[in-house]
C-alpha positions as a Python dict, from the first residue, in 0.01 Angstrom:
ca = {
    (1, 'M'): (0, 0, 0),
    (2, 'H'): (301, -97, -209),
    (3, 'K'): (648, -24, -117),
    (4, 'D'): (685, 201, -397),
    (5, 'S'): (343, 376, -358),
    (6, 'K'): (376, 761, -332),
    (7, 'I'): (279, 831, -1),
    (8, 'Y'): (216, 1187, 143),
    (9, 'V'): (258, 1277, 521),
    (10, 'A'): (112, 1600, 604),
    (11, 'G'): (246, 1721, 916),
    (12, 'H'): (557, 1521, 932),
    (13, 'R'): (771, 1743, 1177),
    (14, 'G'): (495, 1711, 1449),
    (15, 'L'): (496, 1420, 1731),
    (16, 'V'): (222, 1243, 1519),
    (17, 'G'): (366, 1295, 1168),
    (18, 'S'): (727, 1210, 1241),
    (19, 'A'): (621, 881, 1408),
    (20, 'I'): (434, 773, 1117),
    (21, 'L'): (708, 883, 871),
    (22, 'D'): (962, 683, 1067),
    (23, 'N'): (743, 382, 1070),
    (24, 'L'): (692, 391, 709),
    (25, 'H'): (1062, 419, 639),
    (26, 'T'): (1135, 115, 869),
    (27, 'K'): (875, -68, 692),
    (28, 'G'): (1045, 12, 337),
    (29, 'Y'): (826, 264, 229),
    (30, 'N'): (1057, 498, 80),
    (31, 'N'): (859, 695, -192),
    (32, 'T'): (719, 942, 73),
    (33, 'I'): (641, 1313, 3),
    (34, 'V'): (676, 1570, 285),
    (35, 'R'): (648, 1946, 301),
    (36, 'T'): (730, 2208, 575),
    (37, 'H'): (446, 2464, 670),
    (38, 'K'): (685, 2731, 480),
    (39, 'E'): (685, 2513, 154),
    (40, 'L'): (315, 2435, 180),
    (41, 'D'): (46, 2612, 367),
    (42, 'L'): (-226, 2350, 392),
    (43, 'T'): (-475, 2639, 500),
    (44, 'D'): (-439, 2820, 166),
    (45, 'S'): (-705, 2598, -58),
    (46, 'E'): (-481, 2702, -360),
    (47, 'Q'): (-148, 2624, -249),
    (48, 'T'): (-298, 2275, -138),
    (49, 'R'): (-472, 2223, -485),
    (50, 'R'): (-138, 2290, -682),
    (51, 'F'): (50, 2048, -460),
    (52, 'F'): (-208, 1744, -508),
    (53, 'E'): (-237, 1827, -897),
    (54, 'T'): (152, 1816, -906),
    (55, 'E'): (262, 1540, -688),
    (56, 'K'): (-54, 1307, -714),
    (57, 'P'): (-9, 1095, -397),
    (58, 'D'): (-126, 754, -395),
    (59, 'Y'): (-197, 753, -29),
    (60, 'V'): (-236, 1025, 242),
    (61, 'F'): (-176, 1051, 621),
    (62, 'L'): (-359, 1373, 750),
    (63, 'A'): (-136, 1459, 1061),
    (64, 'A'): (-102, 1809, 1011),
    (65, 'A'): (-311, 2015, 1268),
    (66, 'K'): (-270, 2292, 1514),
    (67, 'V'): (-250, 2130, 1877),
    (68, 'G'): (-198, 2230, 2199),
    (69, 'G'): (-283, 2155, 2577),
    (70, 'I'): (-580, 2299, 2784),
    (71, 'I'): (-433, 2621, 2818),
    (72, 'A'): (-362, 2698, 2466),
    (73, 'N'): (-691, 2537, 2355),
    (74, 'N'): (-890, 2766, 2581),
    (75, 'V'): (-720, 3101, 2482),
    (76, 'Y'): (-671, 3023, 2131),
    (77, 'R'): (-1017, 2907, 2018),
    (78, 'A'): (-1058, 3093, 1710),
    (79, 'D'): (-707, 2975, 1581),
    (80, 'F'): (-780, 2595, 1677),
    (81, 'I'): (-1126, 2584, 1508),
    (82, 'Y'): (-1022, 2802, 1184),
    (83, 'E'): (-683, 2635, 1108),
    (84, 'N'): (-772, 2287, 1149),
    (85, 'L'): (-1089, 2310, 953),
    (86, 'M'): (-920, 2464, 676),
    (87, 'I'): (-635, 2226, 665),
    (88, 'Q'): (-895, 1914, 677),
    (89, 'N'): (-1117, 2072, 409),
    (90, 'N'): (-814, 2148, 146),
    (91, 'V'): (-640, 1805, 212),
    (92, 'I'): (-951, 1587, 228),
    (93, 'H'): (-1112, 1753, -79),
    (94, 'Q'): (-803, 1740, -295),
    (95, 'S'): (-758, 1385, -214),
    (96, 'Y'): (-1099, 1326, -350),
    (97, 'K'): (-1022, 1552, -673),
    (98, 'N'): (-713, 1385, -724),
    (99, 'N'): (-810, 1033, -661),
    (100, 'V'): (-609, 935, -352),
    (101, 'K'): (-649, 554, -312),
    (102, 'K'): (-675, 575, 69),
    (103, 'L'): (-668, 829, 326),
    (104, 'L'): (-600, 824, 711),
    (105, 'F'): (-752, 1128, 900),
    (106, 'L'): (-585, 1173, 1261),
    (107, 'G'): (-812, 1335, 1535),
    (108, 'S'): (-835, 1296, 1905),
    (109, 'T'): (-1043, 1135, 2171),
    (110, 'C'): (-1145, 1475, 2279),
    (111, 'I'): (-1434, 1482, 2035),
    (112, 'Y'): (-1620, 1261, 2288),
    (113, 'P'): (-1871, 1444, 2548),
    (114, 'K'): (-1737, 1564, 2852),
    (115, 'N'): (-1951, 1343, 3069),
    (116, 'C'): (-1900, 1058, 2848),
    (117, 'P'): (-1947, 698, 2964),
    (118, 'Q'): (-1642, 514, 3015),
    (119, 'P'): (-1464, 375, 2837),
    (120, 'M'): (-1534, 571, 2540),
    (121, 'K'): (-1677, 368, 2224),
    (122, 'E'): (-1704, 517, 1894),
    (123, 'D'): (-2095, 504, 1932),
    (124, 'Y'): (-2076, 781, 2198),
    (125, 'L'): (-2016, 1060, 1946),
    (126, 'L'): (-2215, 1353, 1957),
    (127, 'T'): (-2440, 1201, 2258),
    (128, 'D'): (-2372, 1505, 2485),
    (129, 'T'): (-2211, 1832, 2544),
    (130, 'L'): (-1848, 1865, 2500),
    (131, 'E'): (-1553, 1983, 2725),
    (132, 'Y'): (-1579, 2361, 2722),
    (133, 'T'): (-1201, 2436, 2715),
    (134, 'N'): (-1121, 2259, 2410),
    (135, 'E'): (-1460, 2247, 2229),
    (136, 'P'): (-1353, 2453, 1905),
    (137, 'Y'): (-1074, 2163, 1852),
    (138, 'A'): (-1309, 1908, 1886),
    (139, 'I'): (-1582, 2034, 1673),
    (140, 'A'): (-1322, 2062, 1403),
    (141, 'K'): (-1221, 1697, 1434),
    (142, 'I'): (-1571, 1581, 1450),
    (143, 'A'): (-1620, 1771, 1134),
    (144, 'G'): (-1300, 1578, 974),
    (145, 'I'): (-1475, 1262, 1050),
    (146, 'K'): (-1796, 1376, 920),
    (147, 'M'): (-1620, 1482, 621),
    (148, 'C'): (-1416, 1160, 556),
    (149, 'E'): (-1779, 954, 597),
    (150, 'S'): (-1955, 1201, 374),
    (151, 'Y'): (-1669, 1186, 77),
    (152, 'N'): (-1701, 791, 128),
    (153, 'L'): (-2083, 762, 77),
    (154, 'Q'): (-2125, 1011, -176),
    (155, 'Y'): (-1805, 961, -386),
    (156, 'G'): (-1687, 607, -310),
    (157, 'T'): (-1355, 728, -160),
    (158, 'N'): (-1161, 516, 78),
    (159, 'F'): (-1099, 771, 365),
    (160, 'I'): (-1053, 636, 727),
    (161, 'S'): (-1049, 843, 1037),
    (162, 'V'): (-891, 726, 1376),
    (163, 'M'): (-899, 897, 1701),
    (164, 'P'): (-583, 858, 1927),
    (165, 'T'): (-586, 903, 2290),
    (166, 'N'): (-321, 1143, 2436),
    (167, 'L'): (18, 1084, 2286),
    (168, 'Y'): (366, 1118, 2387),
    (169, 'G'): (711, 1057, 2238),
    (170, 'P'): (964, 1171, 2027),
    (171, 'N'): (917, 1538, 1864),
    (172, 'D'): (663, 1628, 2124),
    (173, 'N'): (611, 1987, 2233),
    (174, 'F'): (778, 2059, 2568),
    (175, 'D'): (691, 2417, 2555),
    (176, 'L'): (585, 2536, 2934),
    (177, 'E'): (287, 2711, 2804),
    (178, 'K'): (132, 2514, 2521),
    (179, 'S'): (233, 2141, 2582),
    (180, 'H'): (17, 1879, 2678),
    (181, 'V'): (24, 1733, 3056),
    (182, 'L'): (278, 1466, 3021),
    (183, 'P'): (546, 1642, 2831),
    (184, 'A'): (492, 1944, 3053),
    (185, 'L'): (522, 1747, 3355),
    (186, 'V'): (865, 1598, 3235),
    (187, 'R'): (1011, 1920, 3176),
    (188, 'K'): (866, 2112, 3485),
    (189, 'I'): (990, 1832, 3710),
    (190, 'H'): (1312, 1810, 3547),
    (191, 'L'): (1398, 2163, 3578),
    (192, 'A'): (1283, 2183, 3942),
    (193, 'K'): (1517, 1911, 4015),
    (194, 'L'): (1804, 2107, 3836),
    (195, 'L'): (1711, 2408, 4054),
    (196, 'S'): (1739, 2189, 4373),
    (197, 'E'): (2084, 2067, 4271),
    (198, 'D'): (2196, 2430, 4186),
    (199, 'R'): (2285, 2321, 3827),
    (200, 'F'): (2214, 2667, 3731),
    (201, 'E'): (2421, 2641, 3402),
    (202, 'D'): (2180, 2348, 3288),
    (203, 'V'): (1857, 2547, 3375),
    (204, 'L'): (2017, 2825, 3178),
    (205, 'S'): (2084, 2613, 2878),
    (206, 'D'): (1728, 2478, 2873),
    (207, 'T'): (1543, 2812, 2941),
    (208, 'K'): (1751, 3015, 2725),
    (209, 'H'): (1794, 3286, 2984),
    (210, 'K'): (2096, 3488, 3040),
    (211, 'T'): (2102, 3490, 3430),
    (212, 'I'): (1975, 3227, 3686),
    (213, 'E'): (1771, 3492, 3840),
    (214, 'E'): (1552, 3564, 3516),
    (215, 'A'): (1533, 3205, 3479),
    (216, 'K'): (1374, 3137, 3816),
    (217, 'V'): (1140, 3419, 3800),
    (218, 'Y'): (1025, 3292, 3461),
    (219, 'L'): (958, 2940, 3587),
    (220, 'S'): (779, 3038, 3889),
    (221, 'T'): (541, 3180, 3653),
    (222, 'F'): (470, 2817, 3577),
    (223, 'G'): (484, 2706, 3935),
    (224, 'V'): (847, 2561, 3918),
    (225, 'S'): (1102, 2599, 4199),
    (226, 'A'): (1388, 2425, 4375),
    (227, 'E'): (1117, 2288, 4632),
    (228, 'S'): (814, 2235, 4457),
    (229, 'V'): (614, 2179, 4130),
    (230, 'E'): (271, 2324, 4083),
    (231, 'I'): (30, 2125, 3872),
    (232, 'W'): (-316, 2246, 3725),
    (233, 'G'): (-620, 2100, 3881),
    (234, 'T'): (-676, 1835, 4186),
    (235, 'G'): (-500, 1548, 4027),
    (236, 'K'): (-815, 1357, 4042),
    (237, 'P'): (-885, 1348, 3651),
    (238, 'K'): (-766, 1023, 3489),
    (239, 'R'): (-594, 1020, 3143),
    (240, 'E'): (-493, 732, 2888),
    (241, 'F'): (-149, 775, 2727),
    (242, 'L'): (-20, 610, 2437),
    (243, 'W'): (338, 608, 2290),
    (244, 'S'): (353, 780, 1971),
    (245, 'E'): (544, 509, 1785),
    (246, 'D'): (287, 249, 1912),
    (247, 'M'): (12, 515, 1751),
    (248, 'A'): (226, 521, 1449),
    (249, 'D'): (238, 164, 1395),
    (250, 'A'): (-155, 116, 1455),
    (251, 'C'): (-184, 388, 1138),
    (252, 'V'): (39, 207, 901),
    (253, 'F'): (-110, -121, 1022),
    (254, 'I'): (-465, 3, 946),
    (255, 'M'): (-379, 172, 594),
    (256, 'E'): (-199, -146, 488),
    (257, 'N'): (-479, -408, 610),
    (258, 'R'): (-832, -221, 622),
    (259, 'N'): (-1060, -13, 431),
    (260, 'F'): (-1358, 208, 514),
    (261, 'S'): (-1596, -69, 471),
    (262, 'D'): (-1442, -269, 751),
    (263, 'T'): (-1516, 14, 998),
    (264, 'Y'): (-1912, -19, 1022),
    (265, 'N'): (-2187, -304, 1028),
    (266, 'K'): (-2301, -358, 700),
    (267, 'N'): (-2651, -424, 814),
    (268, 'E'): (-2705, -79, 964),
    (269, 'K'): (-2943, 192, 756),
    (270, 'E'): (-2737, 454, 869),
    (271, 'I'): (-2355, 478, 828),
    (272, 'R'): (-2220, 660, 1115),
    (273, 'N'): (-1929, 659, 1403),
    (274, 'T'): (-1669, 482, 1150),
    (275, 'H'): (-1389, 624, 1311),
    (276, 'I'): (-1135, 389, 1515),
    (277, 'N'): (-1022, 486, 1858),
    (278, 'I'): (-634, 424, 1892),
    (279, 'G'): (-512, 366, 2284),
    (280, 'T'): (-423, 135, 2532),
    (281, 'G'): (-743, 104, 2721),
    (282, 'K'): (-550, 157, 3020),
    (283, 'D'): (-579, 499, 3223),
    (284, 'V'): (-418, 670, 3537),
    (285, 'S'): (-475, 969, 3751),
    (286, 'I'): (-287, 1277, 3694),
    (287, 'A'): (-141, 1276, 4044),
    (288, 'Q'): (-11, 933, 3985),
    (289, 'L'): (160, 1024, 3655),
    (290, 'A'): (302, 1325, 3828),
    (291, 'E'): (419, 1093, 4121),
    (292, 'T'): (575, 828, 3846),
    (293, 'V'): (744, 1138, 3651),
    (294, 'K'): (890, 1248, 3965),
    (295, 'E'): (1017, 909, 4058),
    (296, 'I'): (1168, 849, 3712),
    (297, 'I'): (1355, 1176, 3706),
    (298, 'G'): (1449, 1167, 4071),
    (299, 'F'): (1320, 1510, 4208),
    (300, 'N'): (1274, 1491, 4604),
    (301, 'G'): (1048, 1809, 4618),
    (302, 'K'): (681, 1867, 4629),
    (303, 'L'): (387, 1814, 4418),
    (304, 'I'): (146, 2088, 4468),
    (305, 'F'): (-192, 2073, 4306),
    (306, 'N'): (-395, 2405, 4221),
    (307, 'S'): (-771, 2315, 4274),
    (308, 'D'): (-849, 2666, 4173),
    (309, 'K'): (-741, 2576, 3799),
    (310, 'P'): (-948, 2387, 3570),
    (311, 'D'): (-941, 1987, 3573),
    (312, 'G'): (-1109, 1924, 3224),
    (313, 'T'): (-1300, 1614, 3177),
    (314, 'M'): (-1265, 1398, 3478),
    (315, 'R'): (-1188, 1081, 3274),
    (316, 'K'): (-1136, 1001, 2915),
    (317, 'L'): (-1067, 634, 2861),
    (318, 'T'): (-1112, 484, 2512),
    (319, 'D'): (-1265, 148, 2415),
    (320, 'V'): (-1010, -18, 2185),
    (321, 'S'): (-1190, -317, 2111),
    (322, 'K'): (-1282, -213, 1780),
    (323, 'L'): (-898, -149, 1707),
    (324, 'N'): (-816, -486, 1878),
    (325, 'D'): (-1086, -677, 1659),
    (326, 'L'): (-934, -532, 1329),
    (327, 'G'): (-599, -685, 1461),
    (328, 'W'): (-374, -446, 1636),
    (329, 'Q'): (-265, -399, 2024),
    (330, 'H'): (-28, -145, 2146),
    (331, 'K'): (322, -287, 2300),
    (332, 'I'): (462, 31, 2524),
    (333, 'E'): (355, 34, 2854),
    (334, 'L'): (326, 393, 3036),
    (335, 'E'): (657, 393, 3263),
    (336, 'E'): (898, 247, 3005),
    (337, 'G'): (741, 527, 2755),
    (338, 'I'): (817, 811, 2990),
    (339, 'K'): (1155, 695, 3049),
    (340, 'K'): (1212, 695, 2689),
    (341, 'A'): (1063, 1025, 2636),
    (342, 'F'): (1245, 1168, 2910),
    (343, 'N'): (1571, 1029, 2744),
    (344, 'W'): (1469, 1169, 2439),
    (345, 'Y'): (1429, 1520, 2562),
    (346, 'L'): (1755, 1521, 2749),
    (347, 'N'): (1913, 1427, 2426),
    (348, 'K'): (1728, 1705, 2221),
    (349, 'R'): (1850, 1960, 2460),
    (350, 'L'): (2222, 1862, 2410),
}
């Protein structure tokens, strides 16, 4: 990419897209294009076609997606597969039709089988059954990988797929129902601490309730009280977490320095699994994660693990040797990242 290249970041308001946009601007790429969902509905093929034909971007970061945690993925199954497939199909196809020089498609490590060998190598894709709770989302992302590969092989495009591990950071979703595990823990434990210290005005400011009684009832549905915080599952599953700004740096690095042809062995007759894992190669149990968040926030109550609720996949650790071999490694370790995420959340609430 050149500093004056026209770069479209799809999904620029989300955790992933906002980090990529900030990274581009920091590195001097200022000819960027963004559109809100209200301005451009990427599930609408006609709107997407008109946008690409009018703007003619040189490079595309496809970070737009419908995302959520274990509850949202399991409840809104149809929405997750439909909306993600439509966004991908429209953006990838129009990138081909309008001669985009390079596209980076962002997926998720939930594409790997539920009982995948650890750490998860790119070659383990489609070798076993997916985790049931997020199967629709995972299938959509797998389709995106195969779409990029197929367009590259048939049409000679330069579309690269990357699969980040669990991300967290600025502009994360802290919604108590729909957020991922780390931001959910941060907010729940923070609210529990506020309750334990009788900081009721701060609780009302955070939850937007009119009375503390209403707020307490609402928070109790998510297992939050002055004495304890309930967490779904046994706490035994292990997860890997990557600071979103590190992820963005990896994505821009790949777009600047690598091509589709760098993602597979030229001697193989069948070209597959060309996607690239993005992560730290380190994981932590949910129980350990919760204890770390509790310590950082300073909550003195109990953590209660509800084993009647699903754990999800027991371990999801990425093998990042392919990414490391391409020349990139993460910088922010988990404890530092949690402190940064918590501070961002506090400043956001002001």
